[in-house]
One Martini backbone bead per residue (centre of mass of N, CA, C, O) as a GRO file, in nm:
protein
  265
    1MET     BB    1   6.512  -1.997 -12.295
    2LEU     BB    2   6.461  -2.047 -11.998
    3HIS     BB    3   6.704  -1.897 -11.895
    4ARG     BB    4   6.625  -1.616 -12.004
    5LYS     BB    5   6.357  -1.597 -11.875
    6ALA     BB    6   6.453  -1.609 -11.589
    7LEU     BB    7   6.625  -1.353 -11.602
    8LEU     BB    8   6.393  -1.165 -11.684
    9LEU     BB    9   6.227  -1.215 -11.431
   10LEU     BB   10   6.435  -1.131 -11.227
   11ALA     BB   11   6.474  -0.843 -11.334
   12CYS     BB   12   6.186  -0.755 -11.295
   13SER     BB   13   6.170  -0.819 -10.987
   14ALA     BB   14   6.397  -0.626 -10.910
   15LEU     BB   15   6.265  -0.371 -11.025
   16ALA     BB   16   6.006  -0.384 -10.845
   17ILE     BB   17   6.151  -0.374 -10.576
   18THR     BB   18   6.298  -0.109 -10.625
   19ALA     BB   19   6.038   0.064 -10.668
   20CYS     BB   20   5.918   0.012 -10.390
   21ARG     BB   21   6.163   0.115 -10.218
   22LYS     BB   22   6.146   0.403 -10.344
   23ASP     BB   23   5.865   0.478 -10.256
   24LYS     BB   24   5.908   0.426  -9.945
   25ASP     BB   25   6.138   0.631  -9.919
   26ASN     BB   26   5.979   0.876 -10.008
   27ASP     BB   27   5.768   0.861  -9.787
   28LEU     BB   28   5.978   0.894  -9.556
   29ASP     BB   29   6.099   1.168  -9.651
   30LEU     BB   30   5.789   1.305  -9.607
   31ASP     BB   31   5.780   1.238  -9.315
   32TYR     BB   32   5.644   1.432  -9.011
   33THR     BB   33   5.607   1.296  -8.732
   34SER     BB   34   5.851   1.401  -8.560
   35ALA     BB   35   5.772   1.702  -8.586
   36SER     BB   36   5.489   1.683  -8.470
   37ASP     BB   37   5.559   1.544  -8.198
   38ASN     BB   38   5.747   1.760  -8.098
   39ALA     BB   39   5.571   2.004  -8.106
   40ARG     BB   40   5.360   1.896  -7.910
   41ALA     BB   41   5.552   1.868  -7.680
   42GLU     BB   42   5.640   2.157  -7.664
   43ASP     BB   43   5.357   2.273  -7.610
   44VAL     BB   44   5.281   2.119  -7.347
   45PHE     BB   45   5.540   2.198  -7.175
   46ALA     BB   46   5.499   2.500  -7.201
   47ASP     BB   47   5.208   2.517  -7.095
   48MET     BB   48   5.265   2.397  -6.805
   49LEU     BB   49   5.436   2.633  -6.716
   50THR     BB   50   5.222   2.846  -6.751
   51GLN     BB   51   5.029   2.750  -6.540
   52VAL     BB   52   5.223   2.783  -6.305
   53ASP     BB   53   5.268   3.082  -6.335
   54LYS     BB   54   4.956   3.157  -6.302
   55ALA     BB   55   4.911   3.004  -6.026
   56MET     BB   56   5.131   3.196  -5.871
   57ASP     BB   57   4.936   3.419  -5.908
   58ASP     BB   58   4.730   3.612  -5.726
   59ASN     BB   59   4.500   3.616  -5.971
   60GLY     BB   60   4.510   3.394  -6.121
   61LEU     BB   61   4.365   3.283  -6.431
   62ARG     BB   62   4.088   3.387  -6.532
   63ASP     BB   63   3.919   3.138  -6.630
   64ALA     BB   64   3.691   2.895  -6.735
   65CYS     BB   65   3.948   2.687  -6.616
   66ASP     BB   66   4.006   2.687  -6.323
   67PRO     BB   67   4.204   2.585  -6.083
   68VAL     BB   68   4.307   2.423  -5.803
   69VAL     BB   69   4.513   2.590  -5.563
   70THR     BB   70   4.780   2.450  -5.357
   71PHE     BB   71   4.985   2.506  -5.065
   72ASP     BB   72   5.326   2.436  -4.922
   73THR     BB   73   5.543   2.647  -4.727
   74THR     BB   74   5.670   2.436  -4.503
   75ALA     BB   75   5.801   2.291  -4.691
   76ASN     BB   76   6.123   2.131  -4.807
   77PRO     BB   77   6.034   2.219  -5.047
   78HIS     BB   78   5.809   2.380  -5.191
   79THR     BB   79   5.450   2.338  -5.268
   80MET     BB   80   5.231   2.270  -5.556
   81THR     BB   81   4.874   2.239  -5.670
   82VAL     BB   82   4.732   2.176  -5.991
   83ASP     BB   83   4.374   2.140  -6.029
   84PHE     BB   84   4.142   2.032  -6.300
   85GLY     BB   85   4.039   1.758  -6.256
   86THR     BB   86   3.854   1.465  -6.395
   87VAL     BB   87   3.735   1.662  -6.606
   88ASP     BB   88   3.707   1.819  -6.880
   89CYS     BB   89   3.841   2.148  -6.938
   90THR     BB   90   3.755   2.433  -7.108
   91ALA     BB   91   3.910   2.684  -7.230
   92GLN     BB   92   3.902   2.975  -7.396
   93ASN     BB   93   4.112   2.842  -7.628
   94GLY     BB   94   4.004   2.510  -7.631
   95ARG     BB   95   4.155   2.378  -7.412
   96GLU     BB   96   4.203   2.056  -7.266
   97ARG     BB   97   4.186   1.964  -6.908
   98ARG     BB   98   4.333   1.722  -6.681
   99GLY     BB   99   4.429   1.705  -6.364
  100ARG     BB  100   4.774   1.740  -6.245
  101ILE     BB  101   5.013   1.973  -6.104
  102LEU     BB  102   5.339   1.934  -5.974
  103VAL     BB  103   5.519   2.145  -5.739
  104SER     BB  104   5.862   2.251  -5.680
  105TRP     BB  105   6.059   2.483  -5.464
  106THR     BB  106   6.362   2.659  -5.338
  107GLY     BB  107   6.262   2.952  -5.438
  108ARG     BB  108   6.263   3.222  -5.596
  109TYR     BB  109   6.226   3.287  -5.930
  110ARG     BB  110   6.460   3.532  -5.922
  111ASP     BB  111   6.652   3.350  -5.795
  112VAL     BB  112   6.962   3.238  -5.791
  113GLY     BB  113   6.926   2.870  -5.809
  114THR     BB  114   6.650   2.810  -5.851
  115VAL     BB  115   6.427   2.517  -5.825
  116ILE     BB  116   6.188   2.371  -6.059
  117THR     BB  117   5.944   2.122  -6.027
  118ILE     BB  118   5.751   1.941  -6.285
  119THR     BB  119   5.463   1.719  -6.239
  120PRO     BB  120   5.249   1.511  -6.386
  121ASP     BB  121   4.917   1.400  -6.266
  122ASP     BB  122   4.701   1.258  -6.449
  123TYR     BB  123   4.761   1.431  -6.721
  124TYR     BB  124   4.554   1.616  -6.977
  125VAL     BB  125   4.569   1.704  -7.330
  126ASN     BB  126   4.353   1.665  -7.551
  127GLY     BB  127   4.370   1.350  -7.435
  128ASN     BB  128   4.661   1.361  -7.369
  129HIS     BB  129   4.912   1.192  -7.199
  130VAL     BB  130   5.115   1.342  -6.947
  131GLN     BB  131   5.462   1.268  -6.888
  132GLY     BB  132   5.707   1.350  -6.629
  133THR     BB  133   5.956   1.618  -6.636
  134LYS     BB  134   6.033   1.965  -6.516
  135THR     BB  135   6.324   2.164  -6.517
  136VAL     BB  136   6.402   2.476  -6.333
  137THR     BB  137   6.683   2.707  -6.362
  138ASN     BB  138   6.835   2.970  -6.221
  139LEU     BB  139   7.109   3.164  -6.389
  140GLY     BB  140   7.074   3.441  -6.434
  141PRO     BB  141   7.199   3.707  -6.600
  142ASN     BB  142   7.285   3.824  -6.878
  143SER     BB  143   7.460   4.060  -7.065
  144ASP     BB  144   7.157   4.215  -7.092
  145GLY     BB  145   6.999   4.142  -6.803
  146ASN     BB  146   6.857   3.871  -6.862
  147LEU     BB  147   6.690   3.625  -6.750
  148GLN     BB  148   6.791   3.280  -6.700
  149PHE     BB  149   6.701   2.935  -6.787
  150SER     BB  150   6.705   2.612  -6.719
  151VAL     BB  151   6.560   2.343  -6.934
  152VAL     BB  152   6.446   2.018  -6.837
  153VAL     BB  153   6.310   1.742  -7.046
  154ASN     BB  154   6.121   1.427  -6.943
  155GLY     BB  155   5.892   1.282  -7.176
  156THR     BB  156   5.540   1.194  -7.253
  157LEU     BB  157   5.304   1.095  -7.512
  158THR     BB  158   4.967   0.986  -7.510
  159ALA     BB  159   4.706   0.855  -7.660
  160ALA     BB  160   4.388   0.841  -7.572
  161ASP     BB  161   4.377   0.526  -7.705
  162GLY     BB  162   4.690   0.413  -7.678
  163SER     BB  163   4.827   0.381  -7.983
  164TRP     BB  164   5.048   0.594  -7.879
  165THR     BB  165   5.405   0.687  -7.818
  166ALA     BB  166   5.605   0.975  -7.719
  167THR     BB  167   5.919   1.106  -7.682
  168HIS     BB  168   6.084   1.375  -7.472
  169HIS     BB  169   6.394   1.565  -7.499
  170ALA     BB  170   6.515   1.859  -7.322
  171GLN     BB  171   6.774   2.138  -7.362
  172ARG     BB  172   6.728   2.467  -7.230
  173THR     BB  173   6.699   2.824  -7.285
  174ARG     BB  174   6.543   3.077  -7.085
  175THR     BB  175   6.456   3.416  -7.193
  176TRP     BB  176   6.371   3.711  -7.035
  177ILE     BB  177   6.246   3.989  -7.243
  178GLN     BB  178   5.951   4.041  -7.108
  179GLY     BB  179   5.796   4.176  -6.796
  180GLU     BB  180   6.001   4.173  -6.551
  181ASP     BB  181   5.903   4.483  -6.449
  182THR     BB  182   5.620   4.353  -6.401
  183PRO     BB  183   5.347   4.219  -6.208
  184GLY     BB  184   5.245   4.081  -6.437
  185LEU     BB  185   5.210   3.805  -6.697
  186LEU     BB  186   5.082   3.876  -6.992
  187ASP     BB  187   5.380   4.029  -7.078
  188ASP     BB  188   5.534   3.774  -7.089
  189VAL     BB  189   5.857   3.686  -7.251
  190TYR     BB  190   6.022   3.430  -7.429
  191LEU     BB  191   6.329   3.263  -7.517
  192ILE     BB  192   6.417   2.965  -7.700
  193THR     BB  193   6.701   2.744  -7.659
  194GLY     BB  194   6.833   2.452  -7.823
  195GLY     BB  195   6.773   2.093  -7.758
  196GLY     BB  196   6.726   1.745  -7.860
  197ASN     BB  197   6.519   1.435  -7.818
  198GLY     BB  198   6.352   1.136  -7.972
  199VAL     BB  199   6.042   0.939  -8.012
  200ASN     BB  200   5.814   0.843  -8.208
  201ARG     BB  201   5.512   0.675  -8.282
  202ASN     BB  202   5.696   0.468  -8.469
  203GLY     BB  203   6.007   0.453  -8.342
  204THR     BB  204   6.167   0.706  -8.434
  205ALA     BB  205   6.446   0.868  -8.409
  206TYR     BB  206   6.554   1.205  -8.292
  207THR     BB  207   6.674   1.534  -8.360
  208VAL     BB  208   6.720   1.859  -8.195
  209SER     BB  209   6.717   2.202  -8.338
  210ILE     BB  210   6.735   2.537  -8.264
  211THR     BB  211   6.765   2.794  -8.514
  212SER     BB  212   6.518   2.980  -8.395
  213ALA     BB  213   6.393   3.134  -8.156
  214LEU     BB  214   6.146   3.065  -7.934
  215ARG     BB  215   5.824   3.216  -7.880
  216VAL     BB  216   5.700   3.272  -7.549
  217ALA     BB  217   5.372   3.367  -7.431
  218ILE     BB  218   5.163   3.385  -7.158
  219GLY     BB  219   4.908   3.481  -7.339
  220CYS     BB  220   4.988   3.211  -7.498
  221PRO     BB  221   4.961   2.851  -7.561
  222PHE     BB  222   5.158   2.909  -7.811
  223ILE     BB  223   5.388   2.890  -8.021
  224THR     BB  224   5.476   3.180  -8.244
  225GLN     BB  225   5.796   3.144  -8.290
  226GLY     BB  226   6.025   2.979  -8.491
  227THR     BB  227   6.290   2.737  -8.552
  228VAL     BB  228   6.315   2.368  -8.629
  229SER     BB  229   6.528   2.090  -8.633
  230ILE     BB  230   6.453   1.759  -8.771
  231THR     BB  231   6.627   1.441  -8.724
  232PRO     BB  232   6.591   1.152  -8.850
  233GLU     BB  233   6.692   0.847  -8.867
  234GLY     BB  234   6.823   0.842  -9.190
  235ARG     BB  235   6.705   1.139  -9.247
  236PRO     BB  236   6.593   1.422  -9.342
  237VAL     BB  237   6.541   1.739  -9.272
  238ARG     BB  238   6.318   1.891  -9.064
  239THR     BB  239   6.115   2.205  -9.077
  240ILE     BB  240   6.002   2.419  -8.831
  241ASP     BB  241   5.745   2.682  -8.855
  242TYR     BB  242   5.571   2.916  -8.638
  243GLY     BB  243   5.595   3.195  -8.764
  244ASN     BB  244   5.482   3.560  -8.694
  245GLY     BB  245   5.305   3.540  -8.395
  246SER     BB  246   5.045   3.386  -8.416
  247CYS     BB  247   4.769   3.266  -8.206
  248ASP     BB  248   4.697   2.939  -8.350
  249GLY     BB  249   4.859   2.657  -8.357
  250THR     BB  250   5.030   2.696  -8.626
  251PHE     BB  251   5.239   2.501  -8.847
  252THR     BB  252   5.530   2.420  -9.040
  253VAL     BB  253   5.655   2.155  -9.259
  254SER     BB  254   5.977   2.086  -9.410
  255VAL     BB  255   6.050   1.849  -9.691
  256ASN     BB  256   6.201   1.810  -9.981
  257GLY     BB  257   6.019   2.073 -10.084
  258HIS     BB  258   5.795   2.031  -9.877
  259THR     BB  259   5.477   2.153  -9.732
  260PHE     BB  260   5.326   2.151  -9.409
  261THR     BB  261   5.027   2.181  -9.230
  262VAL     BB  262   4.980   2.227  -8.864
  263THR     BB  263   4.741   2.157  -8.608
  264ILE     BB  264   4.695   2.183  -8.273
  265GLY     BB  265   4.488   1.908  -8.088
   0.00000   0.00000   0.00000
């Protein structure tokens, strides 16, 4: 009798453990931290390049939060500093920035072979500390005559309170599809393709593949269209959908038949 009771208790214990593991696995299968962290990193590093593009324009940013821009064109390569100051400044779109963006470039933006290196320096966006480098290389025109750029990002985002850090690595092609023939910047639009990888705030590694080109417009601080597949190590694919072109900082994440809405903040 005792032997049978012991077996029964053991079986019940095993069943309870299995149930707990199953619940935990289901929670992990629905977790979209990797997708959210990658999307935030995509947004921040895309926005950083946008700020550089605007700063290099003769008309400046013309925003409520204009940085101080300084150039050194005697240095080789040339350098530029985009300084938002040491106190958070809120732009017209509500995005808060402080710190500096350091830029060097070897030639004109439109010249084939030009290399632009962008490095955040004590730089924060919406309180998150942005670190790393972004390198942009002019590859020349594609078969449609649109200029293409190689974009390589190696960076991290750290929470304002230091509670987490997420890493972000990207290898992309940036195709200039609108605004190349006009002098202003606000009509410039790019399509981004490629892939990458990272480690989310919980220490989970993941890979990234852009399945539908991301649309980046200089006139909007957010990615407005496109889809991305995120595959955390040992877990199902998460799909990010940036929507239909609205400049609202909102995207959806779908995993295992469930869809979640995320707003970048």
